[in-house]
DRENKE-826108 format. One record per residue (C-alpha): residue in one letter; chain; x, y, z; residue number from 0. Coordinates in Angstrom, 3 decimals, padded with zeros to 6 digits, always signed. Layout:
% residues N
+--------+------+----------+----------+----------+-------+
| nudren | zalo |       px |       py |       pz | kolmi |
+--------+------+----------+----------+----------+-------+
|      A |    A |        X |        Y |        Z |   NUM |
...
+--------+------+----------+----------+----------+-------+
This chain:
% residues 341
+--------+------+----------+----------+----------+-------+
| nudren | zalo |       px |       py |       pz | kolmi |
+--------+------+----------+----------+----------+-------+
|      M |    A | +095.373 | +116.724 | +033.874 |     0 |
|      R |    A | +098.306 | +119.022 | +034.489 |     1 |
|      S |    A | +101.652 | +117.212 | +034.388 |     2 |
|      I |    A | +104.422 | +117.769 | +036.907 |     3 |
|      S |    A | +107.554 | +119.248 | +035.417 |     4 |
|      Y |    A | +110.908 | +117.481 | +035.541 |     5 |
|      R |    A | +112.356 | +120.229 | +037.715 |     6 |
|      T |    A | +109.506 | +119.885 | +040.200 |     7 |
|      K |    A | +109.885 | +116.114 | +040.293 |     8 |
|      T |    A | +113.616 | +116.509 | +040.967 |     9 |
|      R |    A | +112.929 | +118.894 | +043.848 |    10 |
|      M |    A | +110.333 | +116.499 | +045.259 |    11 |
|      R |    A | +112.773 | +113.608 | +045.165 |    12 |
|      K |    A | +115.466 | +115.690 | +046.856 |    13 |
|      G |    A | +112.961 | +116.804 | +049.474 |    14 |
|      M |    A | +111.872 | +113.285 | +050.141 |    15 |
|      K |    A | +115.504 | +112.119 | +050.561 |    16 |
|      I |    A | +116.161 | +114.893 | +052.997 |    17 |
|      F |    A | +112.975 | +114.068 | +054.926 |    18 |
|      L |    A | +113.881 | +110.366 | +055.119 |    19 |
|      A |    A | +117.422 | +111.216 | +056.225 |    20 |
|      V |    A | +116.184 | +113.531 | +058.956 |    21 |
|      A |    A | +113.638 | +110.968 | +060.054 |    22 |
|      A |    A | +116.327 | +108.273 | +060.226 |    23 |
|      I |    A | +118.618 | +110.508 | +062.281 |    24 |
|      L |    A | +115.746 | +111.381 | +064.683 |    25 |
|      L |    A | +114.814 | +107.692 | +065.031 |    26 |
|      L |    A | +118.448 | +106.729 | +065.698 |    27 |
|      G |    A | +118.663 | +109.529 | +068.246 |    28 |
|      M |    A | +115.535 | +108.308 | +070.022 |    29 |
|      I |    A | +116.929 | +104.726 | +070.152 |    30 |
|      L |    A | +120.248 | +105.903 | +071.593 |    31 |
|      F |    A | +118.465 | +108.130 | +074.097 |    32 |
|      A |    A | +116.293 | +105.208 | +075.163 |    33 |
|      V |    A | +119.387 | +102.998 | +075.599 |    34 |
|      Y |    A | +120.966 | +105.787 | +077.695 |    35 |
|      L |    A | +117.894 | +106.127 | +079.911 |    36 |
|      E |    A | +117.722 | +102.377 | +080.410 |    37 |
|      R |    A | +120.514 | +102.402 | +082.938 |    38 |
|      F |    A | +118.529 | +104.838 | +085.076 |    39 |
|      I |    A | +115.409 | +102.679 | +085.267 |    40 |
|      V |    A | +114.611 | +101.426 | +088.766 |    41 |
|      Y |    A | +112.141 | +098.606 | +089.217 |    42 |
|      T |    A | +110.018 | +098.504 | +092.319 |    43 |
|      P |    A | +106.943 | +096.515 | +093.387 |    44 |
|      E |    A | +104.914 | +099.604 | +092.403 |    45 |
|      G |    A | +106.313 | +099.707 | +088.900 |    46 |
|      A |    A | +109.285 | +101.253 | +087.029 |    47 |
|      H |    A | +110.531 | +104.810 | +087.260 |    48 |
|      L |    A | +113.610 | +106.855 | +086.318 |    49 |
|      D |    A | +116.175 | +107.790 | +088.940 |    50 |
|      F |    A | +118.887 | +110.121 | +087.588 |    51 |
|      D |    A | +120.631 | +110.307 | +091.007 |    52 |
|      R |    A | +121.583 | +106.664 | +091.140 |    53 |
|      N |    A | +125.207 | +105.602 | +090.659 |    54 |
|      T |    A | +125.463 | +103.812 | +087.298 |    55 |
|      S |    A | +129.194 | +103.163 | +087.325 |    56 |
|      R |    A | +130.336 | +099.671 | +086.421 |    57 |
|      D |    A | +133.396 | +100.145 | +088.650 |    58 |
|      V |    A | +131.833 | +100.400 | +092.088 |    59 |
|      T |    A | +134.098 | +098.671 | +094.592 |    60 |
|      V |    A | +133.629 | +097.504 | +098.120 |    61 |
|      P |    A | +136.821 | +098.366 | +100.039 |    62 |
|      A |    A | +138.053 | +095.637 | +102.326 |    63 |
|      G |    A | +137.654 | +096.498 | +105.980 |    64 |
|      S |    A | +135.389 | +099.457 | +105.258 |    65 |
|      T |    A | +132.797 | +100.252 | +107.911 |    66 |
|      E |    A | +130.450 | +101.750 | +105.351 |    67 |
|      K |    A | +127.755 | +099.850 | +103.545 |    68 |
|      T |    A | +128.481 | +096.103 | +103.469 |    69 |
|      S |    A | +131.877 | +095.178 | +104.722 |    70 |
|      L |    A | +132.788 | +091.912 | +102.940 |    71 |
|      P |    A | +135.551 | +089.653 | +104.265 |    72 |
|      T |    A | +138.084 | +088.038 | +101.969 |    73 |
|      D |    A | +138.322 | +085.266 | +104.543 |    74 |
|      V |    A | +135.463 | +084.244 | +106.855 |    75 |
|      T |    A | +136.479 | +082.800 | +110.185 |    76 |
|      I |    A | +134.278 | +080.079 | +111.613 |    77 |
|      E |    A | +134.658 | +077.492 | +114.303 |    78 |
|      F |    A | +135.512 | +074.027 | +113.009 |    79 |
|      A |    A | +133.591 | +071.579 | +115.167 |    80 |
|      D |    A | +133.910 | +068.477 | +113.014 |    81 |
|      P |    A | +137.535 | +067.374 | +112.292 |    82 |
|      D |    A | +136.410 | +064.772 | +109.774 |    83 |
|      P |    A | +133.450 | +066.122 | +107.755 |    84 |
|      N |    A | +133.897 | +063.423 | +105.113 |    85 |
|      G |    A | +132.834 | +060.884 | +107.677 |    86 |
|      R |    A | +129.388 | +062.481 | +108.147 |    87 |
|      E |    A | +126.447 | +060.762 | +106.553 |    88 |
|      T |    A | +123.467 | +062.542 | +105.034 |    89 |
|      E |    A | +120.662 | +062.464 | +107.570 |    90 |
|      R |    A | +117.040 | +061.702 | +106.856 |    91 |
|      V |    A | +114.960 | +064.851 | +107.307 |    92 |
|      S |    A | +111.401 | +065.328 | +108.632 |    93 |
|      G |    A | +109.752 | +068.346 | +110.100 |    94 |
|      Y |    A | +108.380 | +071.735 | +109.096 |    95 |
|      Y |    A | +109.197 | +074.855 | +107.134 |    96 |
|      I |    A | +108.474 | +078.514 | +107.790 |    97 |
|      D |    A | +108.377 | +080.719 | +104.700 |    98 |
|      L |    A | +108.386 | +084.500 | +104.292 |    99 |
|      E |    A | +104.608 | +084.647 | +104.078 |   100 |
|      M |    A | +104.254 | +082.999 | +107.479 |   101 |
|      L |    A | +106.785 | +085.394 | +108.935 |   102 |
|      Q |    A | +104.444 | +088.318 | +108.177 |   103 |
|      D |    A | +102.745 | +087.092 | +111.355 |   104 |
|      P |    A | +105.698 | +086.046 | +113.566 |   105 |
|      E |    A | +103.588 | +085.825 | +116.744 |   106 |
|      T |    A | +101.559 | +082.972 | +115.202 |   107 |
|      V |    A | +104.801 | +081.278 | +114.094 |   108 |
|      L |    A | +106.228 | +081.545 | +117.624 |   109 |
|      E |    A | +103.077 | +080.036 | +119.104 |   110 |
|      A |    A | +103.175 | +077.202 | +116.561 |   111 |
|      V |    A | +106.818 | +076.422 | +117.308 |   112 |
|      Q |    A | +106.119 | +076.350 | +121.030 |   113 |
|      E |    A | +103.339 | +073.832 | +120.483 |   114 |
|      L |    A | +105.555 | +071.305 | +118.789 |   115 |
|      S |    A | +105.701 | +068.218 | +121.029 |   116 |
|      S |    A | +109.280 | +067.148 | +120.251 |   117 |
|      P |    A | +112.327 | +068.530 | +118.497 |   118 |
|      C |    A | +112.570 | +067.993 | +114.743 |   119 |
|      T |    A | +113.966 | +069.777 | +111.678 |   120 |
|      V |    A | +112.646 | +073.329 | +111.132 |   121 |
|      L |    A | +113.571 | +075.268 | +107.993 |   122 |
|      I |    A | +113.013 | +079.005 | +108.148 |   123 |
|      D |    A | +113.340 | +081.622 | +105.346 |   124 |
|      L |    A | +115.571 | +084.495 | +106.548 |   125 |
|      K |    A | +116.346 | +086.576 | +103.441 |   126 |
|      G |    A | +114.027 | +087.494 | +100.642 |   127 |
|      G |    A | +114.579 | +088.306 | +097.006 |   128 |
|      N |    A | +114.374 | +092.084 | +097.688 |   129 |
|      G |    A | +117.409 | +091.718 | +099.939 |   130 |
|      S |    A | +115.593 | +092.144 | +103.229 |   131 |
|      F |    A | +116.795 | +090.106 | +106.251 |   132 |
|      Y |    A | +114.195 | +088.564 | +108.498 |   133 |
|      Y |    A | +116.338 | +088.449 | +111.621 |   134 |
|      T |    A | +118.632 | +090.810 | +113.484 |   135 |
|      T |    A | +121.758 | +090.928 | +111.387 |   136 |
|      A |    A | +125.107 | +092.599 | +112.094 |   137 |
|      I |    A | +126.056 | +092.793 | +108.398 |   138 |
|      D |    A | +126.861 | +096.428 | +107.591 |   139 |
|      G |    A | +124.420 | +098.015 | +105.166 |   140 |
|      A |    A | +121.922 | +095.126 | +105.374 |   141 |
|      R |    A | +118.247 | +096.044 | +105.218 |   142 |
|      Q |    A | +115.820 | +094.334 | +107.619 |   143 |
|      A |    A | +112.289 | +093.383 | +106.675 |   144 |
|      A |    A | +109.415 | +095.583 | +107.878 |   145 |
|      I |    A | +108.078 | +092.998 | +110.343 |   146 |
|      D |    A | +108.442 | +092.242 | +113.995 |   147 |
|      I |    A | +112.114 | +091.178 | +113.900 |   148 |
|      E |    A | +112.324 | +090.709 | +117.654 |   149 |
|      T |    A | +109.684 | +087.999 | +117.530 |   150 |
|      V |    A | +111.510 | +086.198 | +114.702 |   151 |
|      D |    A | +114.630 | +086.353 | +116.838 |   152 |
|      A |    A | +112.571 | +084.780 | +119.637 |   153 |
|      V |    A | +111.570 | +081.959 | +117.269 |   154 |
|      I |    A | +115.217 | +081.302 | +116.459 |   155 |
|      S |    A | +116.151 | +081.457 | +120.162 |   156 |
|      Y |    A | +113.425 | +078.976 | +121.046 |   157 |
|      L |    A | +114.436 | +076.525 | +118.335 |   158 |
|      R |    A | +118.057 | +076.682 | +119.435 |   159 |
|      S |    A | +117.415 | +076.272 | +123.177 |   160 |
|      H |    A | +115.003 | +073.332 | +122.713 |   161 |
|      G |    A | +117.158 | +071.104 | +120.565 |   162 |
|      F |    A | +115.610 | +071.570 | +117.155 |   163 |
|      T |    A | +117.643 | +070.967 | +114.012 |   164 |
|      M |    A | +117.761 | +074.475 | +112.535 |   165 |
|      V |    A | +117.928 | +075.056 | +108.794 |   166 |
|      A |    A | +118.118 | +078.622 | +107.324 |   167 |
|      R |    A | +117.071 | +079.332 | +103.751 |   168 |
|      I |    A | +118.129 | +082.481 | +101.925 |   169 |
|      R |    A | +117.582 | +083.722 | +098.361 |   170 |
|      T |    A | +120.993 | +083.385 | +096.818 |   171 |
|      F |    A | +121.358 | +085.570 | +093.733 |   172 |
|      Q |    A | +118.097 | +087.450 | +093.995 |   173 |
|      D |    A | +118.940 | +090.552 | +096.044 |   174 |
|      T |    A | +117.593 | +093.876 | +094.874 |   175 |
|      H |    A | +119.015 | +095.897 | +097.783 |   176 |
|      F |    A | +122.585 | +094.614 | +097.469 |   177 |
|      A |    A | +122.449 | +095.031 | +093.681 |   178 |
|      E |    A | +121.361 | +098.670 | +094.010 |   179 |
|      E |    A | +124.117 | +099.395 | +096.552 |   180 |
|      H |    A | +126.828 | +097.534 | +094.582 |   181 |
|      I |    A | +125.689 | +097.573 | +090.968 |   182 |
|      N |    A | +128.978 | +096.113 | +089.697 |   183 |
|      C |    A | +127.807 | +092.907 | +091.465 |   184 |
|      A |    A | +124.520 | +092.666 | +089.520 |   185 |
|      L |    A | +123.605 | +090.985 | +086.253 |   186 |
|      R |    A | +123.134 | +093.531 | +083.410 |   187 |
|      K |    A | +121.585 | +093.935 | +080.063 |   188 |
|      S |    A | +123.445 | +095.159 | +077.002 |   189 |
|      G |    A | +122.350 | +098.752 | +077.587 |   190 |
|      G |    A | +123.868 | +098.767 | +081.052 |   191 |
|      S |    A | +120.683 | +098.582 | +083.090 |   192 |
|      L |    A | +120.247 | +095.935 | +085.744 |   193 |
|      W |    A | +118.420 | +092.807 | +084.660 |   194 |
|      V |    A | +115.155 | +091.996 | +086.485 |   195 |
|      G |    A | +113.788 | +088.469 | +087.028 |   196 |
|      N |    A | +110.726 | +087.627 | +089.073 |   197 |
|      G |    A | +110.567 | +091.302 | +090.098 |   198 |
|      F |    A | +114.058 | +091.355 | +091.626 |   199 |
|      Y |    A | +117.598 | +092.322 | +090.589 |   200 |
|      W |    A | +119.946 | +089.326 | +090.386 |   201 |
|      L |    A | +123.579 | +089.164 | +091.517 |   202 |
|      D |    A | +126.397 | +087.944 | +089.284 |   203 |
|      P |    A | +127.630 | +084.454 | +090.330 |   204 |
|      D |    A | +130.979 | +085.250 | +088.710 |   205 |
|      N |    A | +131.655 | +088.170 | +091.047 |   206 |
|      P |    A | +134.000 | +087.363 | +094.000 |   207 |
|      T |    A | +132.285 | +090.001 | +096.141 |   208 |
|      V |    A | +128.978 | +088.156 | +095.744 |   209 |
|      V |    A | +130.502 | +084.886 | +096.966 |   210 |
|      A |    A | +132.151 | +086.690 | +099.894 |   211 |
|      Y |    A | +128.763 | +088.129 | +100.755 |   212 |
|      L |    A | +127.157 | +084.666 | +100.772 |   213 |
|      K |    A | +129.944 | +083.349 | +102.999 |   214 |
|      Q |    A | +129.401 | +086.149 | +105.425 |   215 |
|      I |    A | +125.641 | +085.469 | +105.679 |   216 |
|      A |    A | +126.247 | +081.744 | +106.136 |   217 |
|      R |    A | +128.777 | +082.391 | +108.918 |   218 |
|      E |    A | +126.416 | +084.709 | +110.731 |   219 |
|      L |    A | +123.540 | +082.186 | +110.557 |   220 |
|      A |    A | +125.856 | +079.453 | +111.797 |   221 |
|      E |    A | +126.756 | +081.588 | +114.805 |   222 |
|      K |    A | +123.004 | +081.813 | +115.539 |   223 |
|      G |    A | +122.777 | +078.064 | +115.801 |   224 |
|      F |    A | +121.777 | +076.988 | +112.305 |   225 |
|      K |    A | +123.246 | +073.660 | +111.293 |   226 |
|      E |    A | +122.394 | +073.948 | +107.627 |   227 |
|      I |    A | +122.214 | +076.855 | +105.180 |   228 |
|      V |    A | +120.114 | +076.456 | +102.052 |   229 |
|      L |    A | +121.030 | +078.640 | +099.066 |   230 |
|      D |    A | +117.659 | +078.946 | +097.391 |   231 |
|      D |    A | +116.987 | +079.574 | +093.695 |   232 |
|      F |    A | +120.512 | +078.425 | +093.092 |   233 |
|      R |    A | +120.774 | +078.948 | +089.382 |   234 |
|      F |    A | +121.842 | +081.350 | +086.630 |   235 |
|      P |    A | +118.769 | +082.795 | +084.796 |   236 |
|      S |    A | +118.423 | +081.632 | +081.206 |   237 |
|      A |    A | +117.298 | +085.058 | +079.893 |   238 |
|      T |    A | +119.055 | +085.980 | +076.640 |   239 |
|      Q |    A | +119.094 | +089.700 | +077.555 |   240 |
|      I |    A | +121.727 | +089.097 | +080.214 |   241 |
|      V |    A | +125.243 | +090.098 | +079.229 |   242 |
|      Y |    A | +128.178 | +088.663 | +081.204 |   243 |
|      N |    A | +131.925 | +088.441 | +080.460 |   244 |
|      S |    A | +133.149 | +084.953 | +081.114 |   245 |
|      E |    A | +134.557 | +082.061 | +079.100 |   246 |
|      K |    A | +132.545 | +079.692 | +081.330 |   247 |
|      S |    A | +129.010 | +078.657 | +080.630 |   248 |
|      R |    A | +126.223 | +079.658 | +083.009 |   249 |
|      A |    A | +126.137 | +076.133 | +084.359 |   250 |
|      E |    A | +129.860 | +076.164 | +084.989 |   251 |
|      L |    A | +129.624 | +079.462 | +086.862 |   252 |
|      I |    A | +126.933 | +078.113 | +089.134 |   253 |
|      A |    A | +128.872 | +074.887 | +089.683 |   254 |
|      G |    A | +131.902 | +077.040 | +090.608 |   255 |
|      V |    A | +129.997 | +078.913 | +093.302 |   256 |
|      A |    A | +128.644 | +075.632 | +094.728 |   257 |
|      E |    A | +132.138 | +074.134 | +094.831 |   258 |
|      E |    A | +133.627 | +077.232 | +096.483 |   259 |
|      M |    A | +130.897 | +077.328 | +099.159 |   260 |
|      L |    A | +131.144 | +073.611 | +099.852 |   261 |
|      N |    A | +134.952 | +073.666 | +100.002 |   262 |
|      F |    A | +135.016 | +076.760 | +102.270 |   263 |
|      F |    A | +132.761 | +075.188 | +104.901 |   264 |
|      A |    A | +133.920 | +071.590 | +104.311 |   265 |
|      S |    A | +135.857 | +071.286 | +107.582 |   266 |
|      S |    A | +133.171 | +072.943 | +109.718 |   267 |
|      N |    A | +129.930 | +071.705 | +111.271 |   268 |
|      I |    A | +127.910 | +073.731 | +108.740 |   269 |
|      T |    A | +126.118 | +071.975 | +105.877 |   270 |
|      I |    A | +125.703 | +074.004 | +102.706 |   271 |
|      S |    A | +122.660 | +072.866 | +100.693 |   272 |
|      F |    A | +120.815 | +074.173 | +097.655 |   273 |
|      G |    A | +117.233 | +075.101 | +096.821 |   274 |
|      N |    A | +115.542 | +074.548 | +093.450 |   275 |
|      P |    A | +118.733 | +074.247 | +091.365 |   276 |
|      A |    A | +118.721 | +073.218 | +087.722 |   277 |
|      A |    A | +117.636 | +069.589 | +087.188 |   278 |
|      D |    A | +121.099 | +068.519 | +086.049 |   279 |
|      F |    A | +122.716 | +069.729 | +089.313 |   280 |
|      A |    A | +125.221 | +067.210 | +090.585 |   281 |
|      L |    A | +125.889 | +066.933 | +094.344 |   282 |
|      T |    A | +127.881 | +064.652 | +096.566 |   283 |
|      G |    A | +128.521 | +064.517 | +100.307 |   284 |
|      S |    A | +126.087 | +065.395 | +103.110 |   285 |
|      S |    A | +124.319 | +068.302 | +101.388 |   286 |
|      H |    A | +120.655 | +068.374 | +100.417 |   287 |
|      V |    A | +118.614 | +069.673 | +097.501 |   288 |
|      Y |    A | +115.349 | +071.324 | +098.628 |   289 |
|      V |    A | +112.583 | +071.508 | +096.062 |   290 |
|      S |    A | +109.365 | +073.485 | +096.372 |   291 |
|      G |    A | +106.361 | +074.070 | +094.140 |   292 |
|      V |    A | +106.012 | +070.451 | +093.008 |   293 |
|      T |    A | +102.571 | +068.828 | +092.826 |   294 |
|      G |    A | +101.912 | +065.159 | +093.342 |   295 |
|      S |    A | +101.820 | +064.571 | +089.593 |   296 |
|      G |    A | +105.300 | +066.106 | +089.275 |   297 |
|      V |    A | +107.044 | +063.970 | +091.921 |   298 |
|      S |    A | +108.206 | +061.250 | +089.544 |   299 |
|      A |    A | +109.574 | +063.708 | +086.989 |   300 |
|      T |    A | +111.359 | +065.715 | +089.657 |   301 |
|      V |    A | +113.021 | +062.603 | +091.070 |   302 |
|      K |    A | +114.159 | +061.556 | +087.599 |   303 |
|      G |    A | +115.414 | +065.089 | +086.881 |   304 |
|      Y |    A | +117.750 | +065.012 | +089.908 |   305 |
|      A |    A | +119.208 | +061.608 | +089.016 |   306 |
|      L |    A | +122.724 | +063.029 | +089.225 |   307 |
|      L |    A | +122.516 | +063.384 | +092.994 |   308 |
|      D |    A | +124.949 | +061.099 | +094.731 |   309 |
|      D |    A | +122.401 | +059.781 | +097.237 |   310 |
|      L |    A | +119.033 | +060.820 | +095.880 |   311 |
|      E |    A | +116.962 | +059.054 | +098.503 |   312 |
|      N |    A | +118.605 | +060.978 | +101.326 |   313 |
|      Q |    A | +119.555 | +064.198 | +099.529 |   314 |
|      L |    A | +116.313 | +065.237 | +097.847 |   315 |
|      I |    A | +113.760 | +066.989 | +100.120 |   316 |
|      F |    A | +110.318 | +068.268 | +099.082 |   317 |
|      L |    A | +108.709 | +071.290 | +100.702 |   318 |
|      T |    A | +104.968 | +070.846 | +100.274 |   319 |
|      G |    A | +101.630 | +071.099 | +102.019 |   320 |
|      S |    A | +100.148 | +068.493 | +099.686 |   321 |
|      K |    A | +098.732 | +065.294 | +101.179 |   322 |
|      D |    A | +099.325 | +063.435 | +097.893 |   323 |
|      R |    A | +100.610 | +059.937 | +098.670 |   324 |
|      R |    A | +103.221 | +060.198 | +095.980 |   325 |
|      F |    A | +105.300 | +062.250 | +098.362 |   326 |
|      E |    A | +105.323 | +059.543 | +101.027 |   327 |
|      D |    A | +108.346 | +057.687 | +099.650 |   328 |
|      Y |    A | +110.544 | +060.762 | +099.968 |   329 |
|      Q |    A | +111.732 | +063.236 | +102.569 |   330 |
|      V |    A | +109.223 | +066.005 | +103.136 |   331 |
|      L |    A | +108.967 | +069.195 | +105.158 |   332 |
|      R |    A | +105.433 | +070.449 | +105.837 |   333 |
|      P |    A | +104.281 | +074.017 | +106.446 |   334 |
|      L |    A | +104.306 | +074.892 | +110.119 |   335 |
|      V |    A | +101.410 | +077.296 | +109.785 |   336 |
|      S |    A | +098.428 | +076.718 | +107.573 |   337 |
|      K |    A | +097.868 | +079.490 | +105.076 |   338 |
|      A |    A | +094.462 | +081.088 | +104.666 |   339 |
|      G |    A | +092.685 | +080.214 | +101.429 |   340 |
+--------+------+----------+----------+----------+-------+
């Protein structure tokens, strides 16, 4: 067998080192390029794609008083109808809920509302996780859902004129449209791209513009006759990919938003409540916690999980279509319209 000379071996080793160095550089370049592209990724219900025309600046601002896009107030004016809100007691709730799936057929919802024999509490979803509004909104830059909005407005008008207790529920931090329009308000990953959870972009609870946006929505809904505004999915995602700059913990940031919203509307006739918050969520006063997606077997654990509520018996409300008797000891809202299947 022919042996390889020392000179050849030396050349081979040098060649291998050069090859590995070039490969390492190429690999690093590919990783950096992938990180760069990440900020241009746009997630839609149809999948993900690259959009090189989108604004990826972290310093997008929303000028006060601007008539373009969403004009966000630093101070929201509302009418104060209750001079002593601390004297209000938490009311027992019974009635129905109308979710976004039901609103895909608003004519059926309107007919069902008109068939109710007596006024009661009716909760209605009015903003989805994609940022679409399910009623006629005057908020600049807001996107309305592709449904019969006029009929939904008619539902709201009927509820108001016939003495129903109106409760509006909105997705709080899930808002793809607002995040795309004001990306400095969205939660991000380390590469700069917007973080996606449950198929939607999420807003940053630590951003003052986000809180001003929530105040503006709540004020508008109050003007339409809603007595209570439920901030649904009221939590900070636990995903480790999210990067945020704050000395506060995620729980503290969420608690801060809750406190600001409650304090802002404290002297008004508007009740701010919360949907599906973390189990250790503490709440006092006349607000409620609305919980959905719980089965009969999970009732006991859910009740124990929200033990920090000041008045659990009156503050915790289940949204369920289940006939399980374990719900009977608690406040429950039932679906207004039966869902097929």
